[in-house]
C-alpha positions as CSV (number, residue, x, y, z in Angstrom):
1,X,-39.9,-44.6,49.1
2,X,-41.9,-47.6,47.9
3,X,-40.7,-50.5,45.9
4,X,-42.0,-53.3,43.7
5,X,-39.9,-56.4,44.2
6,X,-39.6,-59.9,42.8
7,X,-38.5,-62.8,44.9
8,X,-37.4,-66.2,43.8
9,X,-38.2,-69.2,46.0
10,X,-35.1,-71.3,46.6
11,X,-37.4,-74.2,47.2
12,X,-39.6,-74.4,44.1
13,X,-37.7,-71.8,41.9
14,X,-41.0,-69.9,41.3
15,X,-41.2,-66.1,41.5
16,X,-43.3,-63.9,43.8
17,X,-44.2,-60.3,43.1
18,X,-45.0,-57.8,45.8
19,X,-44.6,-54.1,46.9
20,X,-43.6,-52.5,50.2
21,X,-42.3,-49.4,51.8
22,X,-39.6,-51.3,53.6
23,X,-37.9,-53.9,51.5
24,X,-35.5,-55.3,54.2
25,X,-38.4,-55.9,56.6
26,X,-40.6,-57.5,54.0
27,X,-37.8,-59.9,52.8
28,X,-37.3,-60.9,56.4
29,X,-41.1,-61.5,56.8
30,X,-41.1,-63.7,53.7
31,X,-38.1,-65.7,54.9
32,X,-39.4,-66.1,58.5
33,X,-42.7,-67.5,57.2
34,X,-44.8,-64.6,58.4
35,X,-46.5,-64.1,55.0
36,X,-49.2,-66.8,54.6
37,X,-49.1,-66.8,50.8
38,X,-45.4,-67.6,50.6
39,X,-44.8,-69.5,53.8
40,X,-44.6,-73.0,52.2
41,X,-42.2,-71.7,49.5
42,X,-39.5,-70.2,51.7
43,X,-36.6,-69.3,51.6
44,X,-36.5,-66.5,49.1
45,X,-33.8,-64.4,47.5
46,X,-34.4,-60.9,46.0
47,X,-33.9,-61.0,42.3
48,X,-35.4,-57.6,41.3
49,X,-36.5,-54.2,42.7
50,X,-37.9,-51.0,41.3
51,X,-38.3,-47.8,43.5
52,X,-41.2,-45.3,43.4
53,X,-41.9,-42.1,45.2
54,X,-45.7,-42.7,45.4
55,X,-47.4,-45.8,46.8
56,X,-50.0,-45.7,44.1
57,X,-47.4,-46.0,41.4
58,X,-45.8,-49.0,43.1
59,X,-49.2,-50.7,43.5
60,X,-50.1,-50.0,39.9
61,X,-46.8,-51.5,38.7
62,X,-47.2,-54.5,41.0
63,X,-50.7,-55.1,39.6
64,X,-49.5,-54.9,36.0
65,X,-46.6,-57.3,36.6
66,X,-48.9,-59.8,38.3
67,X,-51.4,-59.6,35.4
68,X,-48.8,-60.3,32.8
69,X,-47.2,-62.9,34.9
70,X,-50.4,-64.8,35.2
71,X,-51.1,-64.5,31.5
72,X,-47.7,-65.9,30.6
73,X,-48.1,-68.7,33.1
74,X,-51.5,-69.7,31.7
75,X,-50.1,-69.6,28.2
76,X,-47.1,-71.8,29.2
77,X,-49.5,-74.3,30.9
78,X,-51.6,-74.6,27.7
79,X,-48.5,-75.3,25.7
80,X,-47.3,-77.9,28.2
81,X,-50.7,-79.5,28.3
82,X,-50.8,-79.6,24.5
83,X,-47.4,-81.3,24.3
84,X,-48.4,-84.0,26.8
85,X,-51.4,-84.9,24.5
86,X,-49.3,-85.1,21.4
């Protein structure tokens, strides 16, 4: 079983999207600082998870979530920057 998960940093309140075949182990790795991309943002809490039978399906969903997440974040930044100028 594979899952796509979303973690929320309790430090900066930002989200992290990932996928794994062992959610408990992966959450522990994030919270112990063993994942370089999230180490400075620990601790995390699990806020969402989706289960998949095939790894390729989980990876595809993770990719799509990250794509849309980045697009939304860039849009929000443009709005924030525009409001600072006004």
